[in-house]
N, C-alpha and C positions, 0 to 999 in steps of 0.2 A: 886690344882695347879699341883702337881706331876702327878696326873692322866691325866690332859690335855697334859702335856709334852710327855706322853707315847702314846697319840693318833697319828694316821697318820694325815698328813697335806695336805689340798687341798687349792689351791689358786683360787679364783673366781674373774675374772675381770668383773666389773659391779656390783654395789650395788643397782641397781634400783629394781623395783617391780619384774621382771622376775628373776634377779640374786638372790634376797632374797627369793621370794616366790616359785620359782621352783627349780633351779639348786642347790642353796646353801642349800635349805631344804633337798633335796635328799642326798647330800654329808653328811650333818649332821646326818641324820637317818642312814647312812651306817657306822658310827663310826669315821668320819673325824672331826677334828677341822678345821674350815673354816676361812681363811683370805680373806676378801673382799678388792679389789683394786678399787679405784674410785677417782674422782677429787672433789666430793662433800664435801664442807666445813661444811655442816650440818650433813650428814649421817656418815661420817668417824669418827669424834670425838664421836659421840653417840655410835657407835659400839665399839669403844675403851673403852669408859666408862662403858657401861652396859654389854657387852659380851654376849648378847642374844636379841632376838626379838620375836614377836608374828606373826604367820601366821594364818589367818581366812580362813577356807576351807569351801566353800558353795556349796551345791547341793540340794537335797531334804531336807536335814537337814544342820545345821551349827555347826561347832566345831572349837576349837582353839588348836594350837600346839606351844610349846615354842622351838625355835631353839637355841641351845647352845652346846658347846662354840664357839663363834665367835669373830673376831676382825676386824680391818680395818687399811689400810695404803694408802698412796698416790703413784702414779706411780714412782716418783723420790726417794723414800725412800730406804735407805740401807737395811731396813727390808725386802723389796720385793726381793732384790737380794738373801738374805740368805734364804728366804722362797722358792723361785724357786729352789735353790740348795738342799733343804731338801724334797720338796713336792713329792708326788707320782702321783698327778694329777693336772692339770691346766685347768680350764674351762673359757669360756667367755660368757657373754650375754650383749653386748654393743651396738649392731646394726652394720650392714654390713660396714657402712661408717667409723666407729670408729676403725675397725681392724688395719688400717694402723697407727693409733696413739698408739695402745698398742703393736705393733710389736717391736719397739725399746726396751722398758723395759724388754719384754720377751727375746729378743736376748741377752741383757746384763745379764739377770739372767742365761740363758743357758751357756754363757761364764764363768760366775762365778762358775756354777756347774761343768763345765769341769776343771777349775783351782783348785777346791777344791778336785778333783779326785773322785767325786761321780760316781759310775758305775751302780747304780740301774736304772731301766727303769722309765721313766717319760712319761706320755701321756697328750697331749694338745688337748682339744676338744672345738671347737668353736660352741656354741649353738645359732645359729643365723637364722633368716628367710632369708636364702641364700643357694643356692645349692653349695656343695663343699666348705663350709666356712673354714673348718680346712685346706684344701689343699691350699686355698688362703692365709690363715694366715701364713702357712709354707713358701710360696714364699716370703711373706713380711718379715718374720723373717730372712730368709737366705740371703736376698738381701744385708744386710750390714756386713755380717760375713766372716771371712777369712776361708781358706781351712780347717784348723784344727778343728774349731768349727763345720763346716758343716760335717766333718767326724764323729765328736762325736755325732751329731744329728742323723746321719744315722744309727749309732750303737745303740744308747740308747734312742732316743726320738721318739714317735709316734704322728701322727696327724690324728687320725680317724675322718672321716666325720660323721655328725649326722643330724637327723631331730628332731625338738622339737615341741610340740603342747600342749599348755595350755593358756587359756585366763586369763590374769592377768591385770585387769583394774585398773586405778588409784583410790586410796581411797579418800573418802571425808575428808576434813580437820579435824584433831583431834589433841589432845595433844601429841600424840605418833607418831613421825616422822618415826619410824622403822616398825610400824604395816603395814601388807600387806594382801590383800584379794585375794584369787585364787579360781578357780572353782575346783571341785572335780576331773574331768577328767584331766588326763595328759598322755603324751606319749613322750618318749625319746628313739629314735631308732638310734643305733650307728653301723657303719660298722666294724665288727670284724677284717677285714683284715688290718685295719690301725694301730692296737695297736703294741707297742713295749713291749716285755716281756710278763709276765703273765697278763691277762685281770683282772682289779680290779673288786671286787664284789660290786656293787652299786645298792641299791634299786631303782627299777623303770627303770633301764637301760635295754633296750631290744637289743639284738645283731642280726645282719642280714648280709647275703652275698649279698643281693639285695637292697641296700639302695636307689638307684635311683628310684625304683618303689614307695617306701614309701615317698620319698621327693616329687615326683610329685603328689602322692595321696593327700598329705597335701596342696600343692601349688594350685592344681586344684579344690580342695573341700573346705576345711576350709578357706584358704586365699581368694580364688575367691568368695565364698559366703559372707564372712565377709565384703570384699570391696564393693560388689554390694549392700548388705543391708545398708552400710553406705552412698553410693552415692545416691541411690534411697530414703533412709530416709531423707537425707538432702534436697532433692528436694521436698519431701512430707511434710516437716516441722516437722519431728520427731527429738527428741533430743538424744535418746539413741538407741542402737542396739535392745534391748528387745521391745521398742515401735515399732521400724521399722518392725521387723519381725512378729509382731502381726497384721500388716496391710496386708490384704490379697492380695492386689495388689503387694506389695513388696514381700511377701512370695512366691507368684506364680512365679515371675521372678527369685528369688534367688534359689528356688528349681529347676526350669527349667534349669537355667545356670549350677548348680552342676550336674544335670542329663546329660546335653550335654557334659560337660567335663569328666564326669564319663564314657561315652561310649568310649571316647578316651583311658582312662585308661584300660578298659576292653579289647579293642582291642590290645593295645600295651604291657600290662603286664600280661594279663590273669587273672586279678581280677574277682572273681565270681560276676555276675551282681546283684543277689539278696542280697548277703552280702554287696556289695558297696551301694545299695539303702538303707539298714539298717544303714550303716555309715552316709549317707546323712541325714536321719531322726534323728539320734543322734546329729548331728551338729545343725540342726534346733532347737532341744530342748536345746541345750547348749546356743544358741543365745537367747533363750526365758528366761533364768535364771534370775528371778527378783533381785537376789542378785548382779548380775553383771551389774551395771549401766555404761555401756561402751559408752562414748560419740561418736556420729557419726562423729563429727568434728575431734576427735582424731584418730579414725579408718581410716578415709579418707585421712588423711594427706599424703603428698608426692605423689600426683597423677601422677606426671611425671615418677617417679620410677615405680609406679604400672601399668602404661601404657607401660612400657618397653617391648622390643621384647621377652624377656625370663621370664617375670614376670607373675603374677596371672591372668591377663585378656587377654593379647595378645597370651601367649603361649598356653593355652587351645583352644583359637580361631584357631590358626594355626593347632592344632591337628585335629580339626573338618574339617578343609579345606583339610588336608592331606588325611583323610579317607572318605571324602564326607558325613559328618554327618550334621545334622541340627545344627544351632547356633544362632537363633533368640534371645534367652534370653541373651546369652553372648554379642551380638551386643548391646542390650538394656543397659546392664551393662556398656559397654564401652562408650556409649553415655552419660549416667549419670555421668561417671567419668570426661568426658570433660566439664560438666557443674558444677563440684564441685567448690565451693568458700569458702575459709577461709582466712581471712585477716591476721591471725597470722602464717600461713604456707607460707614460701617462695616459695615452688614449686607450691602451688595453685595460688599464686599471679602471678608467672611467666606464668603459663598456662593461666590465665585470660588475661594477657598483650599480649601474643601470639595470642589469639583469637580476640583481639581488633585491632591489627595492621596487621593481615594476614588473608587470606581467609581459610576457614575450609579445603579446598582441599590441602592447603600447610601445615597446622598444623598437620593433621593426620599422614602423612608419616614421618614428622619430629620428632613427639613424639614417634611413635610406631615402626619406622624403617621398616614398611611394604612397599612393592613395587608392589604387585599384584593389578592391576587397578580394578578388580571386587571386591576385598575385600575392598579396600579404598572407593569405591562407596558404598558398603553396610554399611560401618561405617558412611559415610557421610549421607546417607539416614536415618539411625537410629538416628543420631544426629539431623537432621532436624525434624523428627517425634517426638522425645523426647521434643523439644522445643515447637512444636505445642501442644502436650498433656498438657504441663504445662500452656500454654496460655488458652487453653480450660478450664482446671481445675479452673483457677483463674478468667477469665474474660468473658467466653462465655455467651451469652444470647440466647433466643429461635431463634431469626432471624439473628444470626451472625454465619457464618461458617469460621473457621480458617484452612488454608491449608499450607502445606510446598511448597517450591519452585518447587520441583520435582512433587508433586501432581498437582500444578498449570500448569506446563508444560504438563503433561500427560492428564489432564482433562479440558483444557482450554475452549473448546466449552460448555461443561456441566456447568461449573462455570459461563460462560457469560449468559446462559439460566437462572440459578438460580438468578443472579444479576438483570436481566431484570424482573424476577418475583417478585423482592422486597426483596431478602435476601442480607445482607451485607456480602461481601466476603473479607476476610483479608488474604494476603499472608505474611508468616512469614519466616524469615531466622535467623538461630542461636537462635531461641527462642524469637525473637523480631519482632513485626509487622513492615513490610516495605512498603506494598502497599495495597490500599483499592480499590476493584473493585466495581464500582457503575455505574448505567446506566446514559447516557446523559440526557434522558427524564425520569423523575420520573414515576415509574409504577402506573397505575390507581387502581390496586388491588393486594392483596396478594393471592397467590395460596396456598390453604390448603394442596395440595397434595405434597408439597416439603418434602423431607426427613429431 
């Protein structure tokens, strides 16, 4: 116990899989005792009782690691105020939408730190799938504080932005609620310019002066590929990401999309093209990891956020448009996202409702905030083509041809000829059959020369 009291203290907001399996584990390995902060009535008492948990690390091999000493508390506990007053580092892994909820207890803890006269530097790092998450957290924290506390923060508290990369899927149910499984690969890149005082030595933390390039590399590659693998996998009936990426049709589009977005990164930030292609292949192998049974329904959730203007699908698409690069695979991924359905995800349900009550031409700009007419048309066409492909895969017979509304408009005379020759022509919109084209007088024979 005495030895624990002599250890440096780190406060980790979020005791979920990423908090325990990634950031909390790195802090523990670096000599910190870690206090997890969460609202979970199952995890926090267990952390308090046991003071340790197991991380299962899987790659080509599998190994286990015990993380200790750890404890837990709730956001409203006095213990948290005292911990923030004492801590050398505070980290978060709660999700971008939750930052506004943890800002008040952090603000209260910083005020308590000031009142206790603690002059040592404290650094607060938000480890979220969000660009400039720490800077955003700082805005939220300072929003309710008076001038004196803001001055204290300016002098003693840093909010360095960071980029994190590690796949931490949900564990199958077991008797150990704290046990967590992670992939062997991990990356935590932090902007050195945002630190207050001396930069703490933390295992696995890489420092950079060009964080934006690495944030976009992850967003445009891992996040883009992961999302498209989930959305196409869902359409193709796959349950997990590893199953999806082993489907050559899915793999081809995922790789193609990451290569398209990669060309943007090469042009914008000067990444070496060959090295970046190696990075893409490494990500594909990570997706294939048989130990990481990551459900496509989990990875695909919150499609409205992921179709946002600055998120993993639309932002790289905008880059390809800016530089005049190909983007067909990105368009396919965006179309697949529009077809994503998950009754347990409010955003997926909201997207489904929007598509049921509004025309696709209205939904795309509303969801993506895109305004360029040519880009919107390209997404609409990809959406229609995506629906046709699904119908073809599920229902097509030798003498049925299914076409999109656009294809019907562009090739109407040819389709009439085919219908007169005996082929059943079905026109689809939004992935649903809407019109059947048949001759008034039944054909007398079938033409074997039909394509």
